PyMOL Python script that loads the backbone (N, CA, C, O; Angstrom):
from pymol import cmd

cmd.read_pdbstr("""\
ATOM      1  N   MET A   1     106.529 131.282 106.650  1.00  0.00           N
ATOM      2  CA  MET A   1     105.734 130.320 106.611  1.00  0.00           C
ATOM      3  C   MET A   1     105.273 129.816 105.069  1.00  0.00           C
ATOM      4  O   MET A   1     104.776 128.735 104.753  1.00  0.00           O
ATOM      5  N   GLU A   2     105.612 130.986 104.211  1.00  0.00           N
ATOM      6  CA  GLU A   2     105.234 130.570 102.691  1.00  0.00           C
ATOM      7  C   GLU A   2     105.879 129.951 102.158  1.00  0.00           C
ATOM      8  O   GLU A   2     105.358 129.233 101.305  1.00  0.00           O
ATOM      9  N   SER A   3     107.524 129.871 102.375  1.00  0.00           N
ATOM     10  CA  SER A   3     108.496 129.059 102.088  1.00  0.00           C
ATOM     11  C   SER A   3     108.452 127.613 102.558  1.00  0.00           C
ATOM     12  O   SER A   3     108.941 126.741 101.840  1.00  0.00           O
ATOM     13  N   LEU A   4     107.850 127.288 103.816  1.00  0.00           N
ATOM     14  CA  LEU A   4     107.681 125.896 104.329  1.00  0.00           C
ATOM     15  C   LEU A   4     106.462 125.543 103.919  1.00  0.00           C
ATOM     16  O   LEU A   4     106.499 124.314 103.987  1.00  0.00           O
ATOM     17  N   ASP A   5     105.026 125.961 103.399  1.00  0.00           N
ATOM     18  CA  ASP A   5     104.140 125.775 102.652  1.00  0.00           C
ATOM     19  C   ASP A   5     104.683 125.130 101.571  1.00  0.00           C
ATOM     20  O   ASP A   5     104.399 123.984 101.223  1.00  0.00           O
ATOM     21  N   ALA A   6     105.429 125.833 101.065  1.00  0.00           N
ATOM     22  CA  ALA A   6     106.084 125.427  99.163  1.00  0.00           C
ATOM     23  C   ALA A   6     107.219 124.029  99.415  1.00  0.00           C
ATOM     24  O   ALA A   6     107.291 123.218  98.492  1.00  0.00           O
ATOM     25  N   PHE A   7     108.019 123.813 100.591  1.00  0.00           N
ATOM     26  CA  PHE A   7     108.459 123.041 100.986  1.00  0.00           C
ATOM     27  C   PHE A   7     107.378 121.459 100.958  1.00  0.00           C
ATOM     28  O   PHE A   7     107.409 120.429 100.284  1.00  0.00           O
ATOM     29  N   LEU A   8     106.640 121.891 101.886  1.00  0.00           N
ATOM     30  CA  LEU A   8     105.602 120.820 102.522  1.00  0.00           C
ATOM     31  C   LEU A   8     104.886 120.187 101.104  1.00  0.00           C
ATOM     32  O   LEU A   8     104.472 119.037 100.949  1.00  0.00           O
ATOM     33  N   GLY A   9     104.874 121.343 100.094  1.00  0.00           N
ATOM     34  CA  GLY A   9     103.567 121.274  99.110  1.00  0.00           C
ATOM     35  C   GLY A   9     104.406 119.927  97.882  1.00  0.00           C
ATOM     36  O   GLY A   9     103.631 119.162  97.308  1.00  0.00           O
ATOM     37  N   ALA A  10     105.590 119.821  97.675  1.00  0.00           N
ATOM     38  CA  ALA A  10     106.410 118.902  96.989  1.00  0.00           C
ATOM     39  C   ALA A  10     106.697 117.442  97.634  1.00  0.00           C
ATOM     40  O   ALA A  10     107.580 116.667  97.265  1.00  0.00           O
ATOM     41  N   HIS A  11     105.642 117.208  98.806  1.00  0.00           N
ATOM     42  CA  HIS A  11     105.618 115.931  99.568  1.00  0.00           C
ATOM     43  C   HIS A  11     103.980 115.214  99.289  1.00  0.00           C
ATOM     44  O   HIS A  11     102.854 115.665  99.496  1.00  0.00           O
ATOM     45  N   HIS A  12     104.375 114.156  98.836  1.00  0.00           N
ATOM     46  CA  HIS A  12     103.220 113.375  98.406  1.00  0.00           C
ATOM     47  C   HIS A  12     102.240 113.164  99.717  1.00  0.00           C
ATOM     48  O   HIS A  12     102.708 113.255 100.852  1.00  0.00           O
ATOM     49  N   ASP A  13     100.881 112.881  99.485  1.00  0.00           N
ATOM     50  CA  ASP A  13     100.307 112.792 100.739  1.00  0.00           C
ATOM     51  C   ASP A  13     100.493 111.319 101.664  1.00  0.00           C
ATOM     52  O   ASP A  13     100.038 111.216 102.803  1.00  0.00           O
ATOM     53  N   ALA A  14     101.028 110.528 101.161  1.00  0.00           N
ATOM     54  CA  ALA A  14     101.338 109.400 101.698  1.00  0.00           C
ATOM     55  C   ALA A  14     102.919 109.320 102.162  1.00  0.00           C
ATOM     56  O   ALA A  14     103.462 108.222 102.278  1.00  0.00           O
ATOM     57  N   PHE A  15     103.516 110.363 102.382  1.00  0.00           N
ATOM     58  CA  PHE A  15     105.081 110.723 102.772  1.00  0.00           C
ATOM     59  C   PHE A  15     105.198 109.937 104.113  1.00  0.00           C
ATOM     60  O   PHE A  15     104.339 109.750 104.975  1.00  0.00           O
ATOM     61  N   VAL A  16     106.633 109.482 104.048  1.00  0.00           N
ATOM     62  CA  VAL A  16     107.065 109.042 105.421  1.00  0.00           C
ATOM     63  C   VAL A  16     108.826 109.163 105.172  1.00  0.00           C
ATOM     64  O   VAL A  16     109.565 108.743 104.282  1.00  0.00           O
ATOM     65  N   LEU A  17     109.061 109.948 106.420  1.00  0.00           N
ATOM     66  CA  LEU A  17     110.305 110.180 107.135  1.00  0.00           C
ATOM     67  C   LEU A  17     110.950 109.282 107.639  1.00  0.00           C
ATOM     68  O   LEU A  17     110.386 109.137 108.724  1.00  0.00           O
ATOM     69  N   VAL A  18     112.050 108.312 107.579  1.00  0.00           N
ATOM     70  CA  VAL A  18     112.954 107.830 108.722  1.00  0.00           C
ATOM     71  C   VAL A  18     113.647 108.794 108.873  1.00  0.00           C
ATOM     72  O   VAL A  18     114.040 109.320 107.831  1.00  0.00           O
ATOM     73  N   THR A  19     114.105 109.455 110.267  1.00  0.00           N
ATOM     74  CA  THR A  19     115.077 109.917 110.524  1.00  0.00           C
ATOM     75  C   THR A  19     116.130 109.021 110.855  1.00  0.00           C
ATOM     76  O   THR A  19     116.114 107.797 110.983  1.00  0.00           O
ATOM     77  N   THR A  20     117.665 110.407 111.047  1.00  0.00           N
ATOM     78  CA  THR A  20     118.930 109.529 111.466  1.00  0.00           C
ATOM     79  C   THR A  20     118.933 108.621 112.907  1.00  0.00           C
ATOM     80  O   THR A  20     119.595 107.593 113.048  1.00  0.00           O
ATOM     81  N   ASP A  21     118.133 109.165 113.853  1.00  0.00           N
ATOM     82  CA  ASP A  21     118.100 108.034 114.992  1.00  0.00           C
ATOM     83  C   ASP A  21     116.728 107.207 114.384  1.00  0.00           C
ATOM     84  O   ASP A  21     116.431 106.442 115.301  1.00  0.00           O
ATOM     85  N   GLY A  22     116.094 107.074 113.655  1.00  0.00           N
ATOM     86  CA  GLY A  22     115.178 106.019 113.370  1.00  0.00           C
ATOM     87  C   GLY A  22     113.668 106.476 113.675  1.00  0.00           C
ATOM     88  O   GLY A  22     112.862 105.587 113.400  1.00  0.00           O
ATOM     89  N   ALA A  23     113.179 107.488 114.106  1.00  0.00           N
ATOM     90  CA  ALA A  23     111.924 107.880 114.198  1.00  0.00           C
ATOM     91  C   ALA A  23     111.210 108.172 113.072  1.00  0.00           C
ATOM     92  O   ALA A  23     111.541 109.135 112.379  1.00  0.00           O
ATOM     93  N   ILE A  24     110.175 107.407 112.756  1.00  0.00           N
ATOM     94  CA  ILE A  24     109.510 107.457 111.385  1.00  0.00           C
ATOM     95  C   ILE A  24     108.644 108.696 111.577  1.00  0.00           C
ATOM     96  O   ILE A  24     108.496 109.099 112.731  1.00  0.00           O
ATOM     97  N   LEU A  25     107.991 109.413 110.464  1.00  0.00           N
ATOM     98  CA  LEU A  25     107.195 110.760 111.012  1.00  0.00           C
ATOM     99  C   LEU A  25     106.544 110.607 109.539  1.00  0.00           C
ATOM    100  O   LEU A  25     107.288 110.478 108.568  1.00  0.00           O
ATOM    101  N   ASP A  26     104.932 110.626 109.373  1.00  0.00           N
ATOM    102  CA  ASP A  26     104.746 110.662 108.111  1.00  0.00           C
ATOM    103  C   ASP A  26     104.338 112.063 108.129  1.00  0.00           C
ATOM    104  O   ASP A  26     104.901 112.870 108.868  1.00  0.00           O
ATOM    105  N   LEU A  27     103.207 112.446 107.206  1.00  0.00           N
ATOM    106  CA  LEU A  27     103.403 114.015 106.607  1.00  0.00           C
ATOM    107  C   LEU A  27     102.852 114.971 107.854  1.00  0.00           C
ATOM    108  O   LEU A  27     103.487 115.973 108.183  1.00  0.00           O
ATOM    109  N   GLU A  28     101.972 114.693 108.329  1.00  0.00           N
ATOM    110  CA  GLU A  28     101.193 115.402 109.523  1.00  0.00           C
ATOM    111  C   GLU A  28     102.310 115.528 110.267  1.00  0.00           C
ATOM    112  O   GLU A  28     102.710 116.620 110.668  1.00  0.00           O
ATOM    113  N   THR A  29     102.878 114.442 110.498  1.00  0.00           N
ATOM    114  CA  THR A  29     103.825 114.646 112.133  1.00  0.00           C
ATOM    115  C   THR A  29     105.089 115.716 111.765  1.00  0.00           C
ATOM    116  O   THR A  29     105.653 116.477 112.551  1.00  0.00           O
ATOM    117  N   LEU A  30     105.354 115.531 110.314  1.00  0.00           N
ATOM    118  CA  LEU A  30     106.445 116.150 109.909  1.00  0.00           C
ATOM    119  C   LEU A  30     106.231 117.883 109.612  1.00  0.00           C
ATOM    120  O   LEU A  30     107.138 118.707 109.728  1.00  0.00           O
ATOM    121  N   ARG A  31     104.918 118.171 109.236  1.00  0.00           N
ATOM    122  CA  ARG A  31     104.253 119.260 109.219  1.00  0.00           C
ATOM    123  C   ARG A  31     104.049 119.935 110.699  1.00  0.00           C
ATOM    124  O   ARG A  31     104.478 121.060 110.956  1.00  0.00           O
ATOM    125  N   GLU A  32     103.588 119.402 111.315  1.00  0.00           N
ATOM    126  CA  GLU A  32     103.545 119.678 113.066  1.00  0.00           C
ATOM    127  C   GLU A  32     104.942 119.981 113.345  1.00  0.00           C
ATOM    128  O   GLU A  32     105.264 121.148 113.566  1.00  0.00           O
ATOM    129  N   SER A  33     105.828 119.016 113.357  1.00  0.00           N
ATOM    130  CA  SER A  33     107.355 119.571 114.101  1.00  0.00           C
ATOM    131  C   SER A  33     107.692 121.148 113.302  1.00  0.00           C
ATOM    132  O   SER A  33     107.808 122.247 113.844  1.00  0.00           O
ATOM    133  N   LEU A  34     107.778 120.855 112.091  1.00  0.00           N
ATOM    134  CA  LEU A  34     108.652 122.197 111.555  1.00  0.00           C
ATOM    135  C   LEU A  34     107.613 123.537 111.845  1.00  0.00           C
ATOM    136  O   LEU A  34     108.063 124.632 112.182  1.00  0.00           O
ATOM    137  N   ARG A  35     106.749 123.376 111.734  1.00  0.00           N
ATOM    138  CA  ARG A  35     105.862 124.570 112.208  1.00  0.00           C
ATOM    139  C   ARG A  35     105.815 125.293 113.503  1.00  0.00           C
ATOM    140  O   ARG A  35     105.742 126.484 113.807  1.00  0.00           O
ATOM    141  N   SER A  36     105.925 123.423 114.616  1.00  0.00           N
ATOM    142  CA  SER A  36     106.238 124.265 115.475  1.00  0.00           C
ATOM    143  C   SER A  36     107.585 124.322 116.303  1.00  0.00           C
ATOM    144  O   SER A  36     107.631 124.501 117.520  1.00  0.00           O
ATOM    145  N   ALA A  37     108.638 124.150 115.499  1.00  0.00           N
ATOM    146  CA  ALA A  37     109.938 124.291 115.693  1.00  0.00           C
ATOM    147  C   ALA A  37     110.287 125.867 115.242  1.00  0.00           C
ATOM    148  O   ALA A  37     111.332 126.283 115.743  1.00  0.00           O
ATOM    149  N   GLY A  38     109.647 126.714 114.462  1.00  0.00           N
ATOM    150  CA  GLY A  38     109.236 128.240 114.514  1.00  0.00           C
ATOM    151  C   GLY A  38     110.960 128.958 114.504  1.00  0.00           C
ATOM    152  O   GLY A  38     111.318 129.930 115.169  1.00  0.00           O
ATOM    153  N   GLY A  39     111.875 128.091 113.484  1.00  0.00           N
ATOM    154  CA  GLY A  39     113.358 128.753 113.511  1.00  0.00           C
ATOM    155  C   GLY A  39     113.841 128.511 114.549  1.00  0.00           C
ATOM    156  O   GLY A  39     114.563 129.372 115.051  1.00  0.00           O
ATOM    157  N   SER A  40     113.643 127.394 115.167  1.00  0.00           N
ATOM    158  CA  SER A  40     114.161 126.741 116.233  1.00  0.00           C
ATOM    159  C   SER A  40     115.937 126.925 116.249  1.00  0.00           C
ATOM    160  O   SER A  40     116.513 127.172 117.309  1.00  0.00           O
ATOM    161  N   GLN A  41     116.464 126.816 115.333  1.00  0.00           N
ATOM    162  CA  GLN A  41     118.112 126.555 114.617  1.00  0.00           C
ATOM    163  C   GLN A  41     118.464 127.865 114.018  1.00  0.00           C
ATOM    164  O   GLN A  41     119.064 127.635 112.968  1.00  0.00           O
ATOM    165  N   PRO A  42     118.349 129.167 114.232  1.00  0.00           N
ATOM    166  CA  PRO A  42     118.726 130.563 113.772  1.00  0.00           C
ATOM    167  C   PRO A  42     120.078 130.052 113.048  1.00  0.00           C
ATOM    168  O   PRO A  42     120.859 129.384 113.725  1.00  0.00           O
ATOM    169  N   GLY A  43     120.404 130.355 111.614  1.00  0.00           N
ATOM    170  CA  GLY A  43     121.496 130.505 111.117  1.00  0.00           C
ATOM    171  C   GLY A  43     121.790 129.067 110.162  1.00  0.00           C
ATOM    172  O   GLY A  43     122.682 128.790 109.360  1.00  0.00           O
ATOM    173  N   LEU A  44     120.618 128.332 110.649  1.00  0.00           N
ATOM    174  CA  LEU A  44     120.994 126.871 110.047  1.00  0.00           C
ATOM    175  C   LEU A  44     120.726 127.075 108.463  1.00  0.00           C
ATOM    176  O   LEU A  44     119.911 127.818 107.915  1.00  0.00           O
ATOM    177  N   SER A  45     121.555 126.288 107.970  1.00  0.00           N
ATOM    178  CA  SER A  45     121.779 126.170 106.217  1.00  0.00           C
ATOM    179  C   SER A  45     122.061 124.659 105.931  1.00  0.00           C
ATOM    180  O   SER A  45     122.916 123.976 106.496  1.00  0.00           O
ATOM    181  N   ILE A  46     121.185 124.253 104.945  1.00  0.00           N
ATOM    182  CA  ILE A  46     121.568 122.725 104.435  1.00  0.00           C
ATOM    183  C   ILE A  46     121.522 122.654 102.930  1.00  0.00           C
ATOM    184  O   ILE A  46     120.604 122.829 102.129  1.00  0.00           O
ATOM    185  N   GLU A  47     123.102 122.269 102.759  1.00  0.00           N
ATOM    186  CA  GLU A  47     123.833 122.388 101.395  1.00  0.00           C
ATOM    187  C   GLU A  47     123.308 120.462 101.063  1.00  0.00           C
ATOM    188  O   GLU A  47     123.246 119.497 101.824  1.00  0.00           O
ATOM    189  N   VAL A  48     123.047 120.612  99.693  1.00  0.00           N
ATOM    190  CA  VAL A  48     122.928 119.368  99.182  1.00  0.00           C
ATOM    191  C   VAL A  48     123.921 119.333  97.950  1.00  0.00           C
ATOM    192  O   VAL A  48     124.158 120.270  97.187  1.00  0.00           O
ATOM    193  N   LYS A  49     124.442 118.079  97.916  1.00  0.00           N
ATOM    194  CA  LYS A  49     125.469 117.797  96.704  1.00  0.00           C
ATOM    195  C   LYS A  49     125.191 116.361  96.610  1.00  0.00           C
ATOM    196  O   LYS A  49     124.457 115.615  97.257  1.00  0.00           O
ATOM    197  N   GLU A  50     126.218 116.136  95.333  1.00  0.00           N
ATOM    198  CA  GLU A  50     126.453 114.609  95.002  1.00  0.00           C
ATOM    199  C   GLU A  50     124.896 113.771  95.014  1.00  0.00           C
ATOM    200  O   GLU A  50     124.578 112.763  95.644  1.00  0.00           O
ATOM    201  N   ILE A  51     124.187 114.510  94.179  1.00  0.00           N
ATOM    202  CA  ILE A  51     122.766 113.980  93.646  1.00  0.00           C
ATOM    203  C   ILE A  51     122.919 112.547  92.775  1.00  0.00           C
ATOM    204  O   ILE A  51     123.471 112.577  91.675  1.00  0.00           O
ATOM    205  N   SER A  52     122.648 111.897  93.064  1.00  0.00           N
ATOM    206  CA  SER A  52     122.507 110.885  91.959  1.00  0.00           C
ATOM    207  C   SER A  52     121.131 109.862  92.074  1.00  0.00           C
ATOM    208  O   SER A  52     120.388 109.748  93.049  1.00  0.00           O
ATOM    209  N   SER A  53     121.034 109.097  90.639  1.00  0.00           N
ATOM    210  CA  SER A  53     119.737 108.631  90.477  1.00  0.00           C
ATOM    211  C   SER A  53     120.083 107.281  90.604  1.00  0.00           C
ATOM    212  O   SER A  53     121.037 106.764  90.023  1.00  0.00           O
ATOM    213  N   VAL A  54     119.389 106.765  91.288  1.00  0.00           N
ATOM    214  CA  VAL A  54     119.842 105.096  91.512  1.00  0.00           C
ATOM    215  C   VAL A  54     118.726 104.334  90.360  1.00  0.00           C
ATOM    216  O   VAL A  54     119.142 103.429  89.637  1.00  0.00           O
ATOM    217  N   THR A  55     117.436 104.759  90.294  1.00  0.00           N
ATOM    218  CA  THR A  55     116.039 104.456  89.262  1.00  0.00           C
ATOM    219  C   THR A  55     115.738 105.727  89.169  1.00  0.00           C
ATOM    220  O   THR A  55     116.182 106.674  89.819  1.00  0.00           O
ATOM    221  N   ALA A  56     114.868 105.698  88.226  1.00  0.00           N
ATOM    222  CA  ALA A  56     114.088 106.846  87.744  1.00  0.00           C
ATOM    223  C   ALA A  56     113.100 107.788  88.960  1.00  0.00           C
ATOM    224  O   ALA A  56     112.610 108.917  88.954  1.00  0.00           O
ATOM    225  N   GLU A  57     113.133 106.511  90.068  1.00  0.00           N
ATOM    226  CA  GLU A  57     112.405 107.328  91.280  1.00  0.00           C
ATOM    227  C   GLU A  57     113.100 107.155  92.458  1.00  0.00           C
ATOM    228  O   GLU A  57     112.466 107.472  93.464  1.00  0.00           O
ATOM    229  N   VAL A  58     114.536 106.629  92.670  1.00  0.00           N
ATOM    230  CA  VAL A  58     115.375 106.925  93.422  1.00  0.00           C
ATOM    231  C   VAL A  58     116.290 107.618  93.650  1.00  0.00           C
ATOM    232  O   VAL A  58     117.162 107.242  92.867  1.00  0.00           O
ATOM    233  N   TYR A  59     116.655 108.386  94.215  1.00  0.00           N
ATOM    234  CA  TYR A  59     117.996 109.335  94.115  1.00  0.00           C
ATOM    235  C   TYR A  59     118.263 109.196  95.710  1.00  0.00           C
ATOM    236  O   TYR A  59     117.549 108.896  96.667  1.00  0.00           O
ATOM    237  N   ARG A  60     119.989 109.650  95.502  1.00  0.00           N
ATOM    238  CA  ARG A  60     120.654 109.503  96.800  1.00  0.00           C
ATOM    239  C   ARG A  60     121.557 111.052  97.010  1.00  0.00           C
ATOM    240  O   ARG A  60     121.955 111.593  95.977  1.00  0.00           O
ATOM    241  N   PHE A  61     121.718 111.415  97.741  1.00  0.00           N
ATOM    242  CA  PHE A  61     122.085 112.746  98.233  1.00  0.00           C
ATOM    243  C   PHE A  61     122.894 112.824  99.269  1.00  0.00           C
ATOM    244  O   PHE A  61     122.706 112.013 100.176  1.00  0.00           O
ATOM    245  N   LEU A  62     123.808 113.647  99.376  1.00  0.00           N
ATOM    246  CA  LEU A  62     124.703 113.790 100.648  1.00  0.00           C
ATOM    247  C   LEU A  62     124.009 115.316 101.280  1.00  0.00           C
ATOM    248  O   LEU A  62     124.076 116.295 100.536  1.00  0.00           O
ATOM    249  N   GLU A  63     123.500 115.435 102.352  1.00  0.00           N
ATOM    250  CA  GLU A  63     122.996 116.811 103.033  1.00  0.00           C
ATOM    251  C   GLU A  63     124.019 116.822 104.046  1.00  0.00           C
ATOM    252  O   GLU A  63     124.356 115.890 104.777  1.00  0.00           O
ATOM    253  N   ARG A  64     124.553 118.210 103.986  1.00  0.00           N
ATOM    254  CA  ARG A  64     125.494 119.305 104.965  1.00  0.00           C
ATOM    255  C   ARG A  64     124.832 120.235 106.020  1.00  0.00           C
ATOM    256  O   ARG A  64     124.434 121.348 105.676  1.00  0.00           O
ATOM    257  N   HIS A  65     124.700 119.767 107.385  1.00  0.00           N
ATOM    258  CA  HIS A  65     123.684 120.972 107.598  1.00  0.00           C
ATOM    259  C   HIS A  65     125.134 121.672 108.413  1.00  0.00           C
ATOM    260  O   HIS A  65     126.155 121.115 108.818  1.00  0.00           O
ATOM    261  N   THR A  66     124.701 123.153 108.440  1.00  0.00           N
ATOM    262  CA  THR A  66     126.038 124.138 108.962  1.00  0.00           C
ATOM    263  C   THR A  66     125.005 125.019 109.708  1.00  0.00           C
ATOM    264  O   THR A  66     123.808 125.093 109.429  1.00  0.00           O
ATOM    265  N   VAL A  67     125.758 125.783 110.862  1.00  0.00           N
ATOM    266  CA  VAL A  67     124.686 126.511 111.798  1.00  0.00           C
ATOM    267  C   VAL A  67     126.407 127.941 112.044  1.00  0.00           C
ATOM    268  O   VAL A  67     127.444 127.816 112.694  1.00  0.00           O
ATOM    269  N   ASP A  68     125.940 128.986 111.250  1.00  0.00           N
ATOM    270  CA  ASP A  68     126.648 130.298 111.521  1.00  0.00           C
ATOM    271  C   ASP A  68     128.343 129.375 111.031  1.00  0.00           C
ATOM    272  O   ASP A  68     129.309 129.355 111.794  1.00  0.00           O
ATOM    273  N   GLY A  69     128.334 128.788 109.814  1.00  0.00           N
ATOM    274  CA  GLY A  69     129.713 128.079 109.461  1.00  0.00           C
ATOM    275  C   GLY A  69     130.487 127.391 109.966  1.00  0.00           C
ATOM    276  O   GLY A  69     131.703 127.249 109.834  1.00  0.00           O
ATOM    277  N   SER A  70     129.449 126.765 110.814  1.00  0.00           N
ATOM    278  CA  SER A  70     130.547 125.423 111.956  1.00  0.00           C
ATOM    279  C   SER A  70     129.558 124.276 111.044  1.00  0.00           C
ATOM    280  O   SER A  70     128.408 124.632 110.787  1.00  0.00           O
ATOM    281  N   VAL A  71     129.999 123.005 110.603  1.00  0.00           N
ATOM    282  CA  VAL A  71     129.040 121.765 109.969  1.00  0.00           C
ATOM    283  C   VAL A  71     128.847 121.329 111.763  1.00  0.00           C
ATOM    284  O   VAL A  71     129.724 121.235 112.622  1.00  0.00           O
ATOM    285  N   VAL A  72     126.843 121.058 111.910  1.00  0.00           N
ATOM    286  CA  VAL A  72     126.653 120.395 112.756  1.00  0.00           C
ATOM    287  C   VAL A  72     125.846 119.107 112.708  1.00  0.00           C
ATOM    288  O   VAL A  72     125.208 118.625 113.644  1.00  0.00           O
ATOM    289  N   GLY A  73     126.004 118.494 111.147  1.00  0.00           N
ATOM    290  CA  GLY A  73     125.269 117.199 111.106  1.00  0.00           C
ATOM    291  C   GLY A  73     125.598 117.282 109.434  1.00  0.00           C
ATOM    292  O   GLY A  73     125.582 118.297 108.737  1.00  0.00           O
ATOM    293  N   VAL A  74     125.965 115.586 108.930  1.00  0.00           N
ATOM    294  CA  VAL A  74     126.404 115.482 107.745  1.00  0.00           C
ATOM    295  C   VAL A  74     125.507 113.973 107.692  1.00  0.00           C
ATOM    296  O   VAL A  74     125.688 113.172 108.609  1.00  0.00           O
ATOM    297  N   ARG A  75     124.416 113.599 106.425  1.00  0.00           N
ATOM    298  CA  ARG A  75     123.756 112.635 106.114  1.00  0.00           C
ATOM    299  C   ARG A  75     123.862 112.344 104.963  1.00  0.00           C
ATOM    300  O   ARG A  75     124.441 112.982 104.084  1.00  0.00           O
ATOM    301  N   VAL A  76     123.209 111.177 104.869  1.00  0.00           N
ATOM    302  CA  VAL A  76     123.268 110.338 103.199  1.00  0.00           C
ATOM    303  C   VAL A  76     121.678 110.675 103.569  1.00  0.00           C
ATOM    304  O   VAL A  76     121.075 110.728 104.641  1.00  0.00           O
ATOM    305  N   VAL A  77     121.324 110.856 102.331  1.00  0.00           N
ATOM    306  CA  VAL A  77     119.954 110.889 102.189  1.00  0.00           C
ATOM    307  C   VAL A  77     119.525 110.082 100.861  1.00  0.00           C
ATOM    308  O   VAL A  77     119.944 110.438  99.760  1.00  0.00           O
ATOM    309  N   THR A  78     118.212 108.385 101.108  1.00  0.00           N
ATOM    310  CA  THR A  78     117.834 108.326  99.995  1.00  0.00           C
ATOM    311  C   THR A  78     116.048 108.874 100.211  1.00  0.00           C
ATOM    312  O   THR A  78     115.254 109.009 101.142  1.00  0.00           O
ATOM    313  N   ALA A  79     116.076 109.106  98.367  1.00  0.00           N
ATOM    314  CA  ALA A  79     114.764 109.748  98.386  1.00  0.00           C
ATOM    315  C   ALA A  79     113.997 108.691  97.368  1.00  0.00           C
ATOM    316  O   ALA A  79     114.587 108.004  96.533  1.00  0.00           O
ATOM    317  N   VAL A  80     112.467 108.694  97.613  1.00  0.00           N
ATOM    318  CA  VAL A  80     111.656 107.880  96.558  1.00  0.00           C
ATOM    319  C   VAL A  80     110.589 109.217  96.179  1.00  0.00           C
ATOM    320  O   VAL A  80     109.915 109.935  96.918  1.00  0.00           O
ATOM    321  N   VAL A  81     110.775 109.191  94.642  1.00  0.00           N
ATOM    322  CA  VAL A  81     109.733 110.024  94.309  1.00  0.00           C
ATOM    323  C   VAL A  81     108.427 109.470  93.250  1.00  0.00           C
ATOM    324  O   VAL A  81     108.665 108.681  92.335  1.00  0.00           O
ATOM    325  N   GLU A  82     107.422 109.858  93.448  1.00  0.00           N
ATOM    326  CA  GLU A  82     106.135 109.255  93.164  1.00  0.00           C
ATOM    327  C   GLU A  82     105.449 110.846  92.473  1.00  0.00           C
ATOM    328  O   GLU A  82     105.203 111.928  93.006  1.00  0.00           O
ATOM    329  N   ASP A  83     105.306 110.323  91.013  1.00  0.00           N
ATOM    330  CA  ASP A  83     104.416 111.424  90.430  1.00  0.00           C
ATOM    331  C   ASP A  83     105.174 112.997  90.865  1.00  0.00           C
ATOM    332  O   ASP A  83     104.482 114.001  91.037  1.00  0.00           O
ATOM    333  N   GLY A  84     106.470 113.000  90.983  1.00  0.00           N
ATOM    334  CA  GLY A  84     107.150 114.169  90.988  1.00  0.00           C
ATOM    335  C   GLY A  84     106.861 114.936  92.516  1.00  0.00           C
ATOM    336  O   GLY A  84     106.726 116.160  92.527  1.00  0.00           O
ATOM    337  N   LEU A  85     106.792 114.307  93.540  1.00  0.00           N
ATOM    338  CA  LEU A  85     106.445 114.100  94.955  1.00  0.00           C
ATOM    339  C   LEU A  85     106.949 113.504  95.589  1.00  0.00           C
ATOM    340  O   LEU A  85     106.689 112.324  95.353  1.00  0.00           O
ATOM    341  N   LEU A  86     107.934 113.694  96.748  1.00  0.00           N
ATOM    342  CA  LEU A  86     108.671 113.343  97.488  1.00  0.00           C
ATOM    343  C   LEU A  86     107.522 112.016  98.397  1.00  0.00           C
ATOM    344  O   LEU A  86     106.547 112.270  99.104  1.00  0.00           O
ATOM    345  N   LEU A  87     108.026 110.796  98.083  1.00  0.00           N
ATOM    346  CA  LEU A  87     106.844 109.862  98.970  1.00  0.00           C
ATOM    347  C   LEU A  87     107.631 108.995 100.106  1.00  0.00           C
ATOM    348  O   LEU A  87     107.124 108.463 101.094  1.00  0.00           O
ATOM    349  N   SER A  88     108.786 108.991  99.773  1.00  0.00           N
ATOM    350  CA  SER A  88     109.644 108.555 101.069  1.00  0.00           C
ATOM    351  C   SER A  88     111.495 108.787 101.621  1.00  0.00           C
ATOM    352  O   SER A  88     112.444 108.304 101.003  1.00  0.00           O
ATOM    353  N   VAL A  89     111.571 109.339 102.455  1.00  0.00           N
ATOM    354  CA  VAL A  89     112.842 110.019 102.683  1.00  0.00           C
ATOM    355  C   VAL A  89     113.590 108.958 103.807  1.00  0.00           C
ATOM    356  O   VAL A  89     113.169 108.739 104.943  1.00  0.00           O
ATOM    357  N   GLN A  90     114.688 108.420 103.243  1.00  0.00           N
ATOM    358  CA  GLN A  90     115.433 107.636 104.832  1.00  0.00           C
ATOM    359  C   GLN A  90     116.901 108.447 104.727  1.00  0.00           C
ATOM    360  O   GLN A  90     117.573 108.684 103.723  1.00  0.00           O
ATOM    361  N   GLU A  91     117.186 108.832 106.337  1.00  0.00           N
ATOM    362  CA  GLU A  91     118.437 109.837 106.522  1.00  0.00           C
ATOM    363  C   GLU A  91     119.261 108.586 107.298  1.00  0.00           C
ATOM    364  O   GLU A  91     118.868 107.717 108.076  1.00  0.00           O
ATOM    365  N   THR A  92     120.784 108.942 106.641  1.00  0.00           N
ATOM    366  CA  THR A  92     121.481 108.118 107.458  1.00  0.00           C
ATOM    367  C   THR A  92     122.559 108.896 108.042  1.00  0.00           C
ATOM    368  O   THR A  92     123.290 109.513 107.268  1.00  0.00           O
ATOM    369  N   ALA A  93     122.743 108.952 109.154  1.00  0.00           N
ATOM    370  CA  ALA A  93     124.195 110.244 109.760  1.00  0.00           C
ATOM    371  C   ALA A  93     125.348 109.607 109.141  1.00  0.00           C
ATOM    372  O   ALA A  93     125.392 108.378 109.073  1.00  0.00           O
ATOM    373  N   ARG A  94     126.399 110.425 108.627  1.00  0.00           N
ATOM    374  CA  ARG A  94     127.614 110.174 108.048  1.00  0.00           C
ATOM    375  C   ARG A  94     128.515 111.142 109.070  1.00  0.00           C
ATOM    376  O   ARG A  94     128.432 112.370 109.107  1.00  0.00           O
ATOM    377  N   ARG A  95     129.536 110.179 110.024  1.00  0.00           N
ATOM    378  CA  ARG A  95     130.308 110.579 110.890  1.00  0.00           C
ATOM    379  C   ARG A  95     131.698 111.043 110.286  1.00  0.00           C
ATOM    380  O   ARG A  95     132.581 111.472 111.028  1.00  0.00           O
TER     381      ARG A  95
END
""", "prot")
cmd.dss("prot")
cmd.show_as("cartoon", "prot")
cmd.util.cbc("prot")
cmd.orient("prot")
């Protein structure tokens, strides 16, 4: 739970996530969702690579999800940072 708290602490109070299926989650909804999941995907690993800066506040990167060595999802993520905290994240599925 400590690492989850550290992860969520990197998010701005006004944070918004747009998921690959178009759901819009505020920080509290994301927090509740992650806490209730309670490790629902054992063996999940998320690799972040190809990080590029679009502007000083906007970044884009590739996120690859694997479970026990098998790729289960790839997405392009655009993130907006304000005052060193994640303000907004938009995930786009990549096939």
